[in-house]
C-alpha angles and dihedrals in degrees: 000000000000112000092224090057092050092048094065094050123095119238093262091048092047089052090051091051091046089058088065092068112118094248092053094046092048090066093059124092120219097271093046091047091052091049091048091049089053090053091051091046092052091051092047091049090050093057094040088054092048090049094050095044092048094048094046091050091055097046094089094052096038096043099235146017093259092055093046094052101079093061091056101051097121094062090042092053092048090050090050092049092052091044089059092046090049091053091055093048092046092051090053092049089050092052092049092046091052090050091048092048091050091049092049092047091052090050092050092048091049091050091048092050091048090050092050091051092053099254101101141063093300090065092052091052091052090050091053090052100248112128091179117109127204135046121339117267113252125201093242132030114263135204116358090355093061117115093231106035120143090249093054091046091053091048091049092049091050091051091048092049091050091054091047091052092050091049092048090051091052092046093052093058 
């Protein structure tokens, strides 16, 4: 990272940015990397917000955003430093997510192959006597298929409101 960007950071902020070095990030597992990325993102958002609020407050007296910017360089530099740190952390999270997805895909394919060869869950179902494949039947619909899900309630309310608007239009004639 640029030495001028590091110079404006406090010790705690410099430590946070130092944890985004490749050697430090390599020690994190996927969950820890996601949590760390969230910490970096919150800090970046803090300084971006400070920069924008400070610049917008000076627009009236300076006469424009471009003229107000030079007085707010410290917050802009801190935001830039954490933006760079966030990009490193995000790249590491992406690498770990790709590895995890590949591992899960390999496991699913292995389970599917084992089931096709008669060694997996499909063989057990046949032994029980159920030729049906797919999820177990439940007495009532679940999830999006439920009669009273939030999505269906919203859809129902929208339909009702549409009818009410049409009726009001007719009544106003």
